[in-house]
KEZAMAR-180008 format. One line per field, with one value per residue (C-alpha): residue in three letters; x, y, z. Coordinates in Angstrom, 1 decimal, padded with zeros to 4 digits, m for minus. Each point is the difference from the previous one (the first is absolute). Example, Ala and Ser with C-alpha at 12.3 -4.5 7.8 and 13.67 -1.06 7.14 Angstrom:
BEGIN
aa <- [ALA|SER];
X <- [012.3|001.4];
Y <- [m004.5|003.4];
Z <- [007.8|m000.7];
END
This chain:
BEGIN
aa <- [MET|LYS|ILE|LYS|LYS|ILE|LYS|LYS|ILE|ASP|TYR|ASN|GLU|ASP|VAL|TYR|ASN|LEU|ARG|ILE|LYS|ASP|ASN|HIS|ASN|TYR|PHE|ALA|ASN|ASN|TYR|CYS|VAL|SER|ASN|CYS|HIS|THR|ALA|LYS|SER|LYS|SER|ILE|GLN|THR|ILE|LEU|GLY|LYS|THR|PHE|ASP|THR|ALA|LYS|PHE|ARG|PHE|GLY|MET|SER|GLY|THR|TYR|PRO|VAL|HIS|GLY|THR|SER|GLU|LEU|PHE|ALA|ILE|GLU|SER|VAL|THR|GLY|PRO|LEU|ILE|GLN|LYS|ILE|LYS|ALA|LYS|THR|LEU|MET|ASP|LYS|GLY|LEU|ILE|SER|ASN|VAL|LYS|ILE|LYS|SER|LEU|ILE|LEU|ASN|TYR|ASN|ASP|LYS|ASN|PHE|SER|ASP|ASN|ILE|PHE|ILE|ILE|LYS|LYS|ASN|GLY|GLY|GLY|GLY|LYS|ALA|TRP|GLN|LEU|GLU|LYS|GLU|TYR|ALA|GLN|GLN|SER|LEU|LYS|ARG|LYS|GLN|PHE|ILE|SER|LYS|LEU|ILE|GLN|LYS|PHE|LYS|HIS|ASN|SER|LEU|VAL|LEU|PHE|ILE|ASN|VAL|ASP|PHE|GLY|LYS|ASN|MET|TYR|ASP|TYR|PHE|ARG|ASP|ASN|ILE|VAL|GLY|VAL|ASP|PHE|TYR|HIS|ILE|ASP|GLY|SER|THR|GLU|LEU|LYS|LYS|ARG|GLU|TYR|ILE|LYS|LYS|GLN|MET|GLU|ILE|THR|PRO|LYS|TYR|ILE|GLU|TYR|THR|ILE|LEU|ASN|PHE|GLY|ASP|TYR|GLU|ILE|GLU|ILE|LYS|SER|ASP|SER|GLU|ILE|LEU|LEU|LYS|ASN|GLY|GLU|TYR|LYS|LYS|SER|LYS|ASP|ILE|THR|ILE|ASP|ASP|ASP|ILE|ASN|ASP|ASP|PHE|ILE|LYS|LYS|LEU|ILE|LYS];
X <- [009.1|m002.3|001.2|000.0|000.4|000.3|001.9|m000.4|003.1|m000.1|002.7|001.2|003.4|001.5|m000.9|002.4|m000.4|002.7|001.7|002.7|002.5|m000.4|m002.9|m001.9|m000.6|000.4|m000.7|m002.1|m000.4|001.3|m002.4|001.2|m002.1|000.3|m001.9|m001.6|m002.3|m000.7|002.0|m000.7|m001.0|003.3|001.6|m002.3|000.5|003.6|000.0|m002.4|002.4|002.8|m001.7|m001.6|002.1|001.3|m002.9|m002.6|m002.6|m000.5|m002.9|m000.5|m002.4|m000.1|m001.9|000.4|m001.6|000.0|m003.2|m002.6|000.4|003.8|003.0|001.7|m002.6|m000.1|003.8|m000.2|m002.9|001.8|002.9|m002.1|m003.3|m003.4|m000.9|m001.6|m001.3|m000.2|000.2|m000.6|002.4|m003.0|m000.8|003.4|000.1|m003.3|001.8|002.9|002.2|001.4|000.3|m003.2|001.0|m001.7|001.8|m000.7|002.0|000.5|001.5|002.1|000.0|002.6|m001.7|002.9|m001.5|003.5|001.4|m002.9|000.0|003.9|m000.9|m002.6|002.3|002.6|m002.5|m001.3|003.3|000.7|001.8|m002.0|002.9|001.3|m003.4|m000.3|003.6|m000.8|m003.3|001.6|002.5|m002.8|m002.1|002.8|001.2|m003.2|m000.7|m003.8|m000.1|002.2|m002.4|m003.1|001.4|001.1|m003.8|m001.1|002.2|m001.2|m003.6|001.1|m001.2|002.2|003.8|000.5|002.5|001.2|001.8|002.4|001.6|003.8|002.1|000.9|m003.7|m000.9|002.6|m001.3|m003.4|001.0|001.8|m002.7|m002.7|002.0|000.9|m003.7|m002.4|000.1|m001.2|000.9|003.2|001.3|002.1|001.8|001.0|001.9|002.2|003.0|m001.9|001.5|m002.1|m000.1|m001.4|m002.5|m001.1|m000.1|m002.1|m002.4|m000.9|m000.5|m002.3|m002.3|m000.1|m003.5|000.2|m003.1|001.3|001.7|002.1|000.4|002.8|m000.4|002.8|m000.1|001.8|m001.0|m002.5|m001.8|m000.2|m000.1|m001.7|001.6|000.2|002.9|001.4|000.1|003.3|001.1|002.8|002.8|002.0|003.1|m001.8|m001.0|m003.1|m001.4|m003.4|m001.9|m000.2|003.7|000.2|001.9|000.3|003.4|m001.1|m000.1|m002.7|m000.2|m001.9|m001.5|m001.3|m001.6|m001.9|m001.3|m001.2|m001.8|m001.8];
Y <- [007.1|m002.3|m001.4|m003.9|m000.6|001.5|m001.7|001.2|m000.7|000.1|002.3|001.7|001.2|003.4|001.2|002.1|002.7|000.1|003.2|000.0|003.0|002.7|m001.2|m002.3|m002.6|m003.8|m003.4|m002.5|m003.4|001.9|002.8|003.5|001.9|003.8|001.9|002.8|001.3|003.8|m000.4|002.7|m000.9|001.1|m002.6|m003.0|001.3|m000.5|m003.6|m001.3|001.6|m001.9|m003.3|m000.3|m002.2|m001.8|m000.9|m002.3|000.9|003.4|000.5|001.9|001.8|003.3|001.0|003.6|000.3|003.6|001.8|m000.5|002.5|001.3|m000.2|m002.4|m002.5|000.3|m000.3|m003.3|m001.6|000.9|m002.6|m002.4|000.0|001.2|m000.7|m003.5|m000.1|001.8|m002.3|001.8|m000.7|m001.5|m002.4|m001.4|m000.2|m002.0|m002.3|m000.5|001.3|003.1|000.7|001.1|003.2|003.4|003.1|003.2|003.1|003.4|003.0|002.4|003.3|002.8|003.3|002.1|002.0|000.9|m003.3|m001.5|002.9|m001.0|m003.7|001.0|002.0|m002.9|m002.5|002.1|000.7|m003.6|m000.4|m003.0|m001.8|003.2|000.9|m003.5|000.2|003.2|m000.9|m003.2|002.0|002.5|m002.8|m001.6|003.3|000.6|000.2|000.0|m003.3|m001.8|001.6|m001.5|m003.3|m000.2|000.8|m002.5|m003.2|001.0|m001.0|m003.1|m003.0|m002.8|m000.2|002.2|000.4|003.4|000.0|002.6|001.1|000.0|m001.0|003.3|000.8|m003.2|000.6|003.5|m001.1|m002.8|002.5|002.3|m002.6|m001.6|003.3|001.6|m003.1|m001.4|m003.7|m001.2|m002.2|000.9|m002.4|001.3|m002.1|000.9|m001.7|m000.2|m001.7|m003.3|m003.5|m000.5|003.4|000.0|m003.4|001.4|003.0|m002.3|m001.8|002.9|001.2|m003.1|000.4|001.5|000.1|m000.6|001.4|003.1|000.8|003.7|001.5|003.0|002.7|002.3|003.3|001.5|002.6|m002.2|m003.8|m001.3|m003.4|m001.4|m003.5|m002.0|m000.9|003.5|001.4|003.2|002.2|001.0|002.9|m001.8|m000.8|m003.6|m001.6|m002.5|m001.7|001.8|m003.2|m000.1|003.6|000.4|003.2|000.3|000.8|003.6|000.3|002.4|003.2|000.8|m003.7|000.3|003.1|m002.0|m002.8|002.5|001.3];
Z <- [m000.7|002.0|003.3|m000.4|003.9|003.4|002.9|003.6|002.0|003.9|001.0|002.9|m000.4|m001.5|m003.5|m001.6|m002.8|m002.7|m000.8|m002.7|000.2|m002.9|m002.5|003.2|m002.6|000.6|m001.9|001.3|m002.0|m003.1|000.6|000.3|002.9|000.6|002.3|m001.9|002.6|m000.8|m003.1|m002.8|m003.5|m001.2|002.2|m001.0|m003.6|000.2|001.8|m002.6|m002.8|001.3|000.5|m003.3|m001.8|002.9|002.2|m001.1|002.5|001.6|002.6|003.0|002.5|001.8|003.2|m001.2|m003.5|m001.3|m000.3|m002.8|m002.9|001.3|m002.6|002.5|m000.5|m003.7|m000.3|002.1|m001.9|m003.3|000.8|002.3|m001.5|001.8|003.6|000.3|003.4|003.3|003.4|003.2|002.7|002.3|m002.6|m000.1|003.9|m000.3|m002.0|002.0|m002.6|001.9|003.8|001.7|001.4|000.6|m000.9|001.4|m001.3|001.5|m002.2|002.2|m002.3|001.0|001.1|m002.0|m002.8|m001.2|m000.2|m001.7|m002.6|m000.6|m000.2|m002.6|m002.2|000.0|m001.0|m002.7|m001.7|m000.1|003.4|001.4|001.4|001.5|001.7|001.3|001.8|001.5|001.4|001.3|002.1|000.8|001.8|001.5|001.8|001.1|003.7|m000.1|m002.1|002.5|002.8|m001.8|m001.1|004.2|000.8|m002.5|001.6|003.2|m001.2|m001.1|001.8|m001.6|m001.1|m003.0|m002.8|m001.1|m003.3|m001.3|m003.4|001.1|002.7|001.5|000.4|001.2|003.0|000.4|000.7|002.3|002.0|000.2|000.9|002.7|001.6|m000.4|000.4|003.6|000.7|m003.6|m000.9|m003.5|m002.2|m003.0|m003.0|m003.0|m002.6|002.6|002.6|001.0|m000.5|003.8|000.7|m002.8|001.4|003.7|m001.2|m002.2|003.4|002.0|m002.7|000.4|003.6|001.3|003.6|001.8|003.5|000.2|003.1|001.1|002.4|001.7|m000.2|003.1|m000.4|003.4|m000.8|m002.5|m001.3|m003.5|m000.9|m003.1|m001.7|001.4|m003.3|m001.0|m001.0|002.2|m001.2|002.5|000.1|m001.5|m003.0|000.6|000.3|002.8|000.3|002.9|001.8|000.3|001.3|003.4|002.2|m001.1|m003.6|m001.3|m002.5|m002.7|000.9|m003.3|m000.2|003.6|m001.4|m002.9|002.6|002.0|m002.9];
END
């Protein structure tokens, strides 16, 4: 289907992604829209089969097209027709059709042969879903993974966004980063975060401080220089900005050790 017209609209507000409960489909201008990212041929065949007598037009695109010569590709093309054209993301970026971004990927493999062998056996026997769940739990419980991501965050020069797959894991990461990375402020947003707090966090993320103020904490035998807006963990479990610390505050011993390192 050829595009008849493209209109650019100046818009500097929030953009929302629609997610519909259960099947994730929604209707827009009488079109049923379905997110089929990484969908298998069986799923696509089911969708096309159920819409055969009810949909006048059926069309779509995929950024994860199966490898040439595979049965997966053959199954999809048997119901959708052959691949007509391949377009690189850079071409779409140059034309202004998609956001101009640069993506760098790091694959963190686990150094656990027994676990890896077990996952391979589960997948081989048709347990792909179970294998994915086990790998997800393994990754989320990995201390080395958190330590690596922490070091990565400390190398960032600008405000950064860390995405997480579920709320519990997100809170766990947030607590770990906040307790172990000195001189950096962290904010956590999930579905329960109120709108006012979201707006506050959004504004904080847009701030790029030009002048950084430091506070010197003297512990008698040694001194620590730390950013004035950094949060300090007290023995009572509360956090205080370093610029607000007084001689009456009792700082958590383990937190001090991490500062010294």
